[in-house]
GUMARLO-887423 format. One line per field, with one value per residue (C-alpha): residue in one letter; x, z, y; residue number from 1. Coordinates in steps of 0.5 Angstrom, whole numbers. Example, Ala and Ser with C-alpha at 12.3 -4.5 7.8 and 13.67 -1.06 7.14 Angstrom:
residues 2
res <- (A, S) .
u <- (25, 27) .
w <- (16, 14) .
v <- (-9, -2) .
n <- (1, 2) .
This chain:
residues 60
res <- (M, T, D, H, E, P, L, L, E, W, V, E, R, I, A, M, H, L, A, R, D, G, V, P, P, I, A, G, R, V, L, G, W, L, M, I, C, D, P, P, E, Q, S, A, G, Q, I, S, A, A, I, G, A, S, R, A, S, L, T, S) .
u <- (-30, -29, -24, -19, -19, -14, -10, -10, -9, -2, -1, -2, 2, 8, 7, 8, 13, 17, 15, 19, 25, 23, 19, 13, 7, 4, 11, 10, 3, 5, 11, 7, 2, 7, 9, 3, -1, -3, -1, 6, 6, 1, 0, -1, -8, -9, -4, -8, -15, -13, -9, -15, -10, -10, -6, -3, 0, 4, 8, 11) .
w <- (7, 0, -5, -4, 4, 5, 0, 4, 11, 8, 5, 12, 15, 11, 13, 20, 19, 15, 21, 26, 22, 21, 15, 15, 15, 8, 5, 8, 5, -2, -2, 0, -5, -11, -9, -10, -15, -22, -27, -23, -26, -23, -23, -16, -17, -18, -11, -7, -9, -8, -1, 1, 2, -2, -7, -3, 2, -3, -5, 2) .
v <- (-19, -17, -20, -14, -14, -20, -16, -10, -14, -16, -10, -7, -13, -11, -3, -5, -10, -4, 1, -2, 0, 7, 7, 11, 7, 10, 8, 1, 1, 3, -2, -7, -6, -5, -12, -15, -11, -13, -10, -8, -1, 3, 11, 15, 15, 7, 6, 11, 8, 1, 3, 8, 13, 20, 22, 28, 23, 19, 25, 24) .
n <- (1, 2, 3, 4, 5, 6, 7, 8, 9, 10, 11, 12, 13, 14, 15, 16, 17, 18, 19, 20, 21, 22, 23, 24, 25, 26, 27, 28, 29, 30, 31, 32, 33, 34, 35, 36, 37, 38, 39, 40, 41, 42, 43, 44, 45, 46, 47, 48, 49, 50, 51, 52, 53, 54, 55, 56, 57, 58, 59, 60) .
């Protein structure tokens, strides 16, 4: 397990929780990541790299 994996597990739990309220999974992952990322300001490229999503998926 890498140091990043527990963070991604938490991000996924947030995404699943928000999905119950109709939030798309990618939006939930982005929101989850933005809650814990350091620095708090992240570019689309940084977010996509961190959560393992394409930059194109972030635009939806």
